[in-house]
C-alpha positions as CSV (number, residue, x, y, z in Angstrom):
1,M,158.0,-28.7,-24.5
2,D,157.8,-26.9,-21.0
3,D,159.3,-29.4,-18.3
4,R,156.9,-27.9,-15.7
5,L,154.0,-29.6,-17.4
6,P,153.2,-33.5,-17.3
7,V,153.0,-35.9,-19.6
8,M,151.6,-39.6,-20.3
9,A,154.9,-41.2,-18.6
10,D,154.5,-39.1,-15.4
11,V,150.8,-40.3,-15.0
12,R,151.9,-43.9,-15.7
13,E,154.4,-43.3,-12.7
14,A,151.6,-42.1,-10.7
15,V,149.7,-45.1,-11.1
16,K,152.3,-47.3,-9.8
17,R,153.1,-44.9,-6.9
18,L,149.4,-44.8,-6.1
19,D,149.0,-48.8,-5.9
20,G,148.1,-50.1,-2.7
21,M,148.1,-46.3,-1.2
22,A,144.6,-44.5,-3.3
23,V,141.5,-46.4,-3.5
24,K,140.3,-47.5,-6.8
25,T,137.2,-46.2,-6.8
26,P,134.5,-47.9,-8.8
27,V,132.5,-46.9,-11.8
28,L,128.9,-46.7,-11.1
29,E,126.0,-47.0,-13.6
30,V,122.3,-46.3,-12.4
31,P,119.5,-47.2,-14.5
32,W,117.2,-44.5,-13.2
33,L,119.7,-41.6,-14.1
34,N,120.2,-43.2,-17.6
35,E,116.5,-43.1,-18.2
36,A,116.4,-39.4,-16.8
37,V,119.0,-38.2,-19.3
38,G,118.2,-40.4,-22.2
39,G,121.7,-41.9,-22.3
40,R,124.4,-43.7,-20.1
41,V,126.1,-41.8,-17.0
42,F,129.1,-43.5,-15.8
43,I,129.9,-42.2,-12.0
44,K,133.3,-42.0,-10.8
45,P,132.7,-41.4,-6.9
46,E,135.8,-40.0,-5.7
47,C,133.7,-39.0,-2.5
48,L,134.8,-42.6,-1.5
49,Q,138.6,-41.9,-1.7
50,R,141.1,-41.7,1.0
51,T,140.6,-38.7,2.8
52,G,137.0,-38.2,1.0
53,S,138.4,-36.5,-2.3
54,F,140.5,-37.0,-5.4
55,K,143.2,-34.8,-3.9
56,F,145.0,-37.5,-1.8
57,R,146.1,-38.7,-5.4
58,G,148.1,-35.8,-6.1
59,A,149.5,-35.1,-2.9
60,W,150.4,-38.6,-2.6
61,N,152.1,-38.8,-6.0
62,Y,154.0,-35.7,-4.8
63,I,155.2,-36.3,-1.4
64,S,155.9,-40.0,-1.8
65,Q,159.1,-38.6,-3.8
66,F,160.5,-36.9,-0.8
67,D,163.2,-38.2,1.5
68,P,162.1,-37.9,4.9
69,V,165.7,-36.5,6.2
70,E,166.1,-34.3,3.2
71,H,162.9,-32.7,3.9
72,A,162.7,-32.5,7.5
73,G,161.2,-29.5,7.8
74,G,158.1,-31.1,6.4
75,V,155.3,-29.8,4.0
76,V,153.0,-26.8,3.5
77,A,150.1,-26.5,2.0
78,Y,146.9,-23.7,1.4
79,S,143.8,-25.4,1.1
80,S,140.1,-24.8,2.1
81,G,140.0,-28.7,2.8
82,N,140.2,-31.4,0.5
83,H,143.8,-30.8,-0.4
84,A,144.4,-30.2,3.2
85,Q,143.5,-33.3,4.1
86,G,145.2,-35.1,1.1
87,V,148.5,-33.6,2.3
88,A,148.1,-34.3,5.9
89,A,147.5,-37.8,4.9
90,A,150.2,-38.1,2.6
91,A,153.0,-36.2,4.8
92,T,151.9,-38.2,7.8
93,L,152.3,-41.6,6.0
94,K,155.9,-40.3,4.7
95,G,156.8,-39.4,8.2
96,L,156.8,-35.5,7.7
97,P,155.3,-32.8,9.6
98,S,152.6,-30.5,7.9
99,L,151.2,-27.3,7.8
100,I,148.4,-26.2,6.0
101,V,147.0,-22.7,5.5
102,M,143.1,-22.7,5.7
103,P,140.2,-20.2,5.6
104,F,138.8,-19.6,8.9
105,D,135.4,-20.1,7.7
106,S,136.8,-23.8,5.9
107,P,134.1,-26.5,6.6
108,Q,134.7,-27.8,10.0
109,I,134.6,-31.3,9.3
110,K,137.8,-30.2,6.7
111,M,139.3,-28.4,9.6
112,E,138.9,-31.3,12.1
113,N,139.9,-34.2,9.7
114,T,143.2,-32.3,8.6
115,K,144.1,-32.0,12.3
116,A,143.2,-35.6,12.7
117,L,145.2,-36.9,10.2
118,G,148.3,-35.1,11.7
119,A,148.6,-31.3,10.4
120,E,148.9,-28.2,12.1
121,I,146.6,-25.7,10.9
122,L,147.4,-22.0,10.2
123,T,144.0,-20.0,9.7
124,Y,143.4,-16.7,8.0
125,D,140.6,-14.6,6.2
126,R,140.1,-15.2,2.7
127,T,139.0,-11.4,2.0
128,K,142.1,-9.5,3.6
129,V,145.1,-12.1,3.1
130,K,147.1,-13.9,0.0
131,R,147.1,-17.3,1.0
132,E,149.9,-18.0,-1.4
133,E,152.1,-15.2,0.5
134,L,151.3,-16.5,4.1
135,A,152.3,-19.9,3.0
136,A,155.4,-18.8,1.6
137,E,156.5,-17.5,4.9
138,Q,155.8,-20.2,6.8
139,V,157.9,-22.2,4.0
140,K,160.7,-20.3,4.6
141,K,160.5,-20.0,8.3
142,R,159.9,-23.8,8.5
143,K,162.4,-24.7,5.7
144,A,159.7,-26.5,4.4
145,V,158.5,-27.6,0.8
146,L,155.2,-26.1,-0.6
147,V,152.5,-28.6,-1.9
148,P,150.5,-26.4,-4.2
149,P,146.7,-27.7,-4.8
150,F,147.1,-27.7,-8.5
151,E,150.1,-25.9,-10.1
152,N,152.4,-28.8,-9.9
153,K,153.5,-31.4,-12.7
154,N,153.2,-34.2,-10.0
155,I,149.9,-33.0,-8.5
156,M,148.3,-33.1,-11.8
157,A,149.6,-36.4,-12.9
158,G,148.5,-38.0,-9.6
159,Q,144.8,-36.4,-10.5
160,G,145.1,-38.1,-13.8
161,T,145.0,-41.6,-12.3
162,V,141.3,-40.7,-11.8
163,S,140.6,-40.7,-15.7
164,I,143.1,-43.6,-16.3
165,E,140.7,-45.9,-14.2
166,I,137.4,-44.5,-16.0
167,I,138.9,-45.5,-19.4
168,E,139.9,-48.7,-18.3
169,W,136.6,-49.6,-17.1
170,A,134.9,-48.2,-20.3
171,E,137.2,-50.6,-22.3
172,K,136.5,-53.2,-20.0
173,N,132.8,-52.8,-20.5
174,G,132.7,-52.3,-24.3
175,A,132.0,-48.5,-24.2
176,E,133.2,-45.3,-25.7
177,I,133.0,-42.0,-23.8
178,D,131.5,-39.2,-25.7
179,Q,131.9,-36.7,-22.9
180,V,133.5,-36.3,-19.4
181,L,132.2,-33.7,-16.7
182,V,134.7,-32.3,-14.3
183,P,134.6,-30.3,-11.1
184,T,136.7,-27.5,-11.6
185,G,138.4,-24.8,-9.6
186,G,142.0,-24.1,-10.2
187,G,142.0,-26.8,-13.0
188,G,144.6,-29.7,-11.4
189,L,141.7,-32.5,-11.7
190,L,140.7,-31.0,-15.1
191,A,144.7,-31.2,-16.3
192,G,145.0,-34.4,-15.5
193,T,141.4,-35.8,-17.1
194,A,142.5,-33.6,-20.0
195,L,146.1,-34.8,-20.6
196,V,144.7,-38.6,-20.1
197,F,141.5,-38.4,-22.7
198,S,143.1,-36.6,-25.0
199,E,145.8,-39.3,-25.4
200,L,144.0,-42.6,-24.8
201,S,140.2,-41.2,-25.8
202,P,140.9,-38.4,-28.2
203,N,137.2,-37.9,-29.5
204,T,135.9,-37.6,-25.8
205,K,134.7,-34.1,-25.3
206,I,136.0,-32.5,-21.8
207,H,133.9,-30.2,-19.8
208,P,134.7,-28.1,-16.7
209,V,132.2,-27.2,-14.6
210,E,131.9,-24.3,-12.2
211,P,129.8,-22.6,-9.7
212,D,127.5,-19.4,-11.2
213,E,129.9,-16.6,-10.5
214,F,132.7,-18.5,-10.2
215,D,133.3,-19.5,-13.9
216,D,136.8,-18.2,-14.6
217,Y,137.7,-21.3,-16.3
218,K,134.6,-21.0,-18.9
219,R,135.2,-17.2,-19.3
220,S,139.1,-18.1,-20.0
221,L,138.6,-20.7,-22.3
222,E,136.3,-18.2,-24.4
223,V,138.8,-15.4,-24.6
224,G,141.7,-17.5,-24.7
225,K,143.8,-16.2,-21.9
226,I,143.6,-16.6,-18.1
227,V,140.7,-14.3,-16.5
228,A,140.0,-14.1,-12.6
229,N,137.0,-14.3,-10.6
230,T,135.6,-10.8,-9.1
231,Q,134.8,-12.4,-5.7
232,T,136.2,-14.7,-3.2
233,H,133.1,-16.2,-1.3
234,G,129.2,-16.3,-2.4
235,S,129.0,-19.9,-3.6
236,I,128.3,-23.1,-1.3
237,C,131.0,-24.8,-3.8
238,D,133.8,-24.2,-1.2
239,A,135.8,-26.7,-2.6
240,I,136.3,-25.2,-6.1
241,M,135.8,-21.4,-5.1
242,T,139.4,-20.5,-6.4
243,D,140.0,-16.9,-8.0
244,R,141.3,-17.9,-10.9
245,A,143.1,-20.7,-13.3
246,G,146.9,-21.9,-12.5
247,E,149.2,-20.9,-15.5
248,L,150.2,-24.4,-15.7
249,T,146.8,-25.9,-15.7
250,F,145.4,-23.8,-18.0
251,A,148.7,-24.5,-20.6
252,I,147.4,-28.2,-20.3
253,N,143.8,-27.4,-20.5
254,Q,143.1,-24.7,-23.1
255,P,143.9,-26.7,-26.3
256,R,142.2,-29.9,-24.9
257,L,138.7,-28.5,-23.6
258,S,135.2,-28.1,-24.9
259,N,133.4,-25.5,-23.5
260,G,132.6,-25.0,-20.0
261,L,129.6,-25.4,-17.9
262,T,128.2,-23.6,-14.6
263,V,125.6,-24.4,-12.2
264,S,123.5,-22.5,-9.6
265,D,123.6,-23.5,-5.8
266,D,120.0,-24.4,-5.9
267,E,120.9,-27.1,-8.8
268,V,124.0,-28.2,-6.6
269,C,121.5,-28.8,-3.4
270,A,119.0,-30.7,-6.2
271,A,122.3,-33.2,-6.8
272,M,123.6,-33.9,-3.4
273,K,120.1,-34.9,-2.6
274,F,119.8,-37.2,-5.8
275,A,123.0,-38.6,-5.0
276,F,122.1,-39.1,-1.4
277,E,118.3,-40.8,-2.4
278,R,119.1,-42.5,-5.4
279,L,123.1,-43.1,-5.5
280,K,123.3,-43.5,-1.7
281,L,126.3,-41.5,-1.7
282,V,127.4,-38.4,0.5
283,V,128.9,-35.6,-1.7
284,E,129.9,-32.2,-0.9
285,P,128.8,-29.1,-2.9
286,G,132.0,-28.6,-5.1
287,G,132.2,-32.3,-5.9
288,V,128.6,-32.6,-7.1
289,V,128.7,-29.7,-9.7
290,A,129.1,-32.4,-12.9
291,L,125.9,-34.3,-11.3
292,A,124.5,-30.9,-11.0
293,A,124.9,-29.9,-14.6
294,I,123.5,-33.4,-15.8
295,L,120.5,-33.4,-14.1
296,S,119.7,-29.6,-15.1
297,G,120.1,-30.0,-18.5
298,K,123.1,-27.7,-19.1
299,I,124.4,-30.5,-21.2
300,D,122.7,-32.9,-23.7
301,C,123.2,-36.6,-22.7
302,K,120.7,-38.0,-25.0
303,N,122.1,-41.0,-26.5
304,K,125.4,-40.4,-25.3
305,N,128.1,-42.0,-23.0
306,T,129.0,-39.2,-20.6
307,A,131.4,-39.6,-17.6
308,I,131.1,-37.7,-14.4
309,V,133.9,-37.4,-11.6
310,L,131.9,-36.9,-8.1
311,S,135.1,-35.1,-6.8
312,G,134.7,-35.0,-3.0
313,G,132.2,-35.8,0.1
314,N,133.5,-33.7,3.0
315,V,130.5,-31.8,3.7
316,D,129.5,-30.6,7.3
317,P,126.0,-32.3,8.7
318,E,124.6,-28.9,8.9
319,M,125.4,-28.1,5.0
320,F,124.2,-31.6,3.8
321,A,120.9,-31.3,6.0
322,A,120.1,-27.9,4.5
323,A,120.8,-29.4,0.7
324,L,118.3,-32.3,1.4
325,A,115.8,-30.1,2.8
């Protein structure tokens, strides 16, 4: 067993660390959505999480273990916004400085929130600069610790707490989950989901959901090895526009997943509108792809219990207004 990979015991420890720190977001079930798909849909709105996305879970699970004296150089992370905010919040709560390397074209709301949470921001052009190299330079310069967005066992274990809560809710309500749909970029939330469901609900099928043209996970699963995306921009789903799956996340995910699903920008906008009008939730483009897959008929939900994660809600007003229009 690769000791870089999380196991269920790591997720159980993450549950303890997050108790009282992360929001235990509800599981929602809405009659008109059930009627529309012919089955039951269980919605996990991580857009209601601290910092507006699931990312706080993994960030706190990792950073909370740091000693402020030993780690006086603080932390460095790279992110288009949700991981940035999770890291900034966790570092500030722990009394550590943080620097976030962000694309200059990140949503303004994510940049402003990251600063408000106490982080310093270093911007870059994602079409010309490798964020990993830029972050590595800052880690060395500051004698800091890198907090990667997904390639870390503590990050993945923290994200796995989302699925612990889904399964606990289902058990209390006498429901078995047939399939779970997860918004997927680098695969950290997916890895936490895959680990927990394979252990606690092994008959549940697990599906990654990605934007069209950014379906590296779907294609990687089909060929049995990691393949990269050929572009770095071109979708409104900024939160999950990664270039390729992580080595560690793919090691967890490959043997546990069913087929991947993809959705278009138009289908994403329709899902954002549905979430706002029918669920009364603000969900960002990358966070709503699982709902988009259900509403657009990309997966059969008839006579099935389907769980979906709405992974984040940090969206600029202009983008949100455009989606509703």
